[in-house]
N, C-alpha and C positions, 0 to 999 in steps of 0.2 A: 284159281279155284273154280270148279265147274260142278253143276248139278248133274249127276249121273242120270237121273230120271229125265232130264232135258235132252241129253245127247246120246242115250243108249241106242236109238235107232240109226244114228249116223256112224257108229263105231264099226270098224272092220269085224267080220264074223269071228276071226280068231281072238281078237281082244275082247269082244263081248262074251265069248265062251270062257275065256280066262277069268274075267271078273265074276261070271256066274259061279264058277267053281270056288273062287276065293270067298265070295259072299254067301254062297249057299242059297241063292234066289234067282229065279228066272227073270230075264230082261227082254222078253220077246214082244212086249206090247207098248211100243213107244208112243202110240196115240193116246194111251191112258196114263199120262204123266202123273196126275195126282195120286192115282192108285199105286203106281210104281214107287213114288216118293214115300208114301205112307208105309208100304211094305219094307222098303229099305231101312227107314228109320226104326221100325219095329225090330227088324233083324239086328241092326247095329246095337240097339239098346239091350237086346237079349244076349248077343254073342261077342260083342266087342267092348272092352273096357280100355280107357286111355292108357292106363298103366301096363296093360298087357299087349299093346300094339308095338312090336319091335320097330316097325317102319316109322313110327311117330318121331323117334329121335332124329332120324335123317331129315324129316320134314322140318323139324325145329331148327336144325343146323343149316340146311340148304335153302329153305324158303319155298315159295310156291309161285309159279311152276318151277320144276327142277329139270334143267336140260340133262339129257343122258351124258353129254360130254363132260359135265362137271362132277360126275360120280366115279368112284373107284369101282372095280369089278365086283368087290364084295358088297358095296352099297347098291349097285344095280341088281345084284342077285336078291337082296332083301326086298327091294321095291317090286321086283317082278313076282315075288311070292306073295305080295300084299294086295289088298283091294284098291290100291290107288290106280288112277286112270293113266294109261299110256296112249299118247296121241301126238303124232308128228314129232317124235323124238323128245318129248317132254313128259314128265310125270305130274299129275294134278291130284290133289286130295279131293275126293268127292265132298261137296258142300253138305250132303246129307249127314256126314259124321258130326259136323258142328250142330246141325239141327237136332240130332239125337242127343248130343252131350249137353246142350244148353240147359236142360231141365233135369239132368241126370242126378246131380247131388246139390246139396245146399252149399253156399260159399264157405270155404275153409280159410285158413290163414293165407292161402295163395290160390284163388280160384282161376278158372279159365276166363280170359277176357270176354269172349263171346257170351259166356254164361252171365257175367255181371251186366253186360250191355242189354241182354235179353230182359233182365229184371227191371230195367229202367221203365218209367212210365213213357207213354208216347210223347207227352209234352217235353220230357227231359231228352228223349232221343232226338226230337226235332231241334231243340235248343242247342244240343251238343253238335249236331250236324251243321247248323248255321254258324256256330263259333269256329269249327274246324275249317269251314269253307273260306273263312277270311284268310286263311293261311295256305290257300290252294289255288292253282290256276283254274279260273272259272270255266274256260273252254274245255279243259280236260275232264271236268266233272260230268259232262254230258255223256262220256264214254263208260261210266260205271255201269256194269252189266245187270245189276239187280235192282228191282223196284222196291223191295222191302227196305224200310228205313233202317232197321237194325243191321241188315247185311251191308247196306251202303255205308253206314257209319263204321262198321267193322273194317271194311276194305279201305276206307279212307284213312283210318288210324294206321293200318298196316303200311300204307304208302307214305304217310308223313314221317314215319320212323327214319327213312333214309336221309331226310333233309335236316331234321331238328337235332341240334347239338346242345347238350345241357350247359347252361352258363357256368363258368369256372368257379364263381363265388357262391354257388347254391349250397344248401345244407339239407341233409336228409333228416326225416323225422326220427325220433328216438324210439327204440323198441322194435318189435316185430309186427305191430299192427294187429287188428285194424285201428285207425286213428279217428278220433272225433274231430269234426271240422273246426270247432272253436279252438282246439289245441293247435291246429295248423295256421289259422288266420289271425289268431291273437286278438289285438285291439280292433281289428277291422270287422270282427264277426257281428258285433251288435250295431254296426253303422251301415248305412246304405252304401252299395247295393245289396250286400249279403244279408242285411236286415230283412229285406223283402223276401228272401228265400226262407229265412228262419220263421217268418210270419206266414209262410205258405201262400205268398202272393205271386211270386215269379219262380220259374224253374232255376235250379242251381247253375246250369251252364249258361243261361242268359245273364245271371248275376256275375259269373266269371268274366264274360265278355265286357260287361259294363265296368267291372273293377279294373280290367286291363286298360280301358280307356281312361279311367279316373287316375290311375297311378302314373300315366304318361303325361298328365297335364303339367305345364310349366309351374315351377315354384311350389309344387305339391310336396308336402312333408313326407319323407320316406319312412315307412313303418319299420319298426325293429324286426318284424317277421319277414321282410322282403326276401332274404336268401332262401328261406324255407318255402315261401310262396312260389318263387322261381322254380324250385325243384319240383313242386307239385304241378305247376302249369306244364312243365316239360313232360312229366310223367303221365298226365292226363292226355296230352296230345299224342303221345307215342304208345299209350296202352299199358304202361307199367303200373299205373294206378287207375282205379275206377270207383265211382260213387256207388254205394249200396245203401238203400234206406231199409233199415231193419225194423221188424215189428217188435214192440216192447210188451204188448199185451192188449187185451180187448179194450177198445176205447181210448188207448193211449196214442200219443203222437209218435210217428215214425222217427227213429233215430238215424240221422245221416252220418255215415262213416266212410272213410277211404280204405279200400283194400289194395294190397299189392297183388297184381295179377301176373299170370304166366301165359305165354302164347307162342305161336309159331313165328319164327324169324322171317324177315322179308329179304328177298333176293333183289338188290338194287338194280341189277341189269334187266329185271323183268317188270319193274315198276311202270305204271301207265299214268300216274298222276304227277304233274309238274308243280314246282313250288311257285307261289304267287310273288309278284313284285313286293318289295319292302313297303310297308304301310306305316304312317307316322304314329298311329295309335296302338302299335304293338307294345307289349310289355318287354319283349326281348328282341 
């Protein structure tokens, strides 16, 4: 995934003109990246809706980036008619699309992952990133191309999907969601460390990391809700679930719930993040 506003000055003239026609916006001022980015996002919000982008289905199935060699002739034709970036034999979705869609609508029964990540507080984003880094090759993290905490978190989740396999004895939550956290964690909800999140002392994802360590201690009693917790842990690492703190009314406490999210698939051959060595304090 690339920011078109960052690379438009480096694109071949033919590709730049093709993107200008598809987007309906000029990309002739690469030295004015911030202005170009704002113009792109405004244009995307006005003229591009996720459900109306025919090329989005190919991105979901194939991942990002998408090598031309992995596409059928019909798929190539669709992407060539779209505003995705063609560079050195690969297709990239412009990151400005995510930036435009992250505030496009309120969460529904299955919102976009990047949209739910955007709604997290900065403290939650940082705690989430720290938790995920425990399951990632530290050296590879230095190569994440974006400085934004939200975008780094989003890319890391996408990369972790290729390595994490859900435990066979896990159990899915009932219904279609969203789900209250106390229904997921059962008897653990009112005990430390989740107790400290419920009392607004610590971020949720920091408490998850502490709970993971707690459950791995020897002779620790296994909670009845462990299969469901395993499923949720896997879903949070791979982006199929995400925390949303919903407003209940003026002066009322935010209600934390889990939403099932949807997102773009990851192409394992293009992943840049490696899996970390096994650690003793992992839950799975």
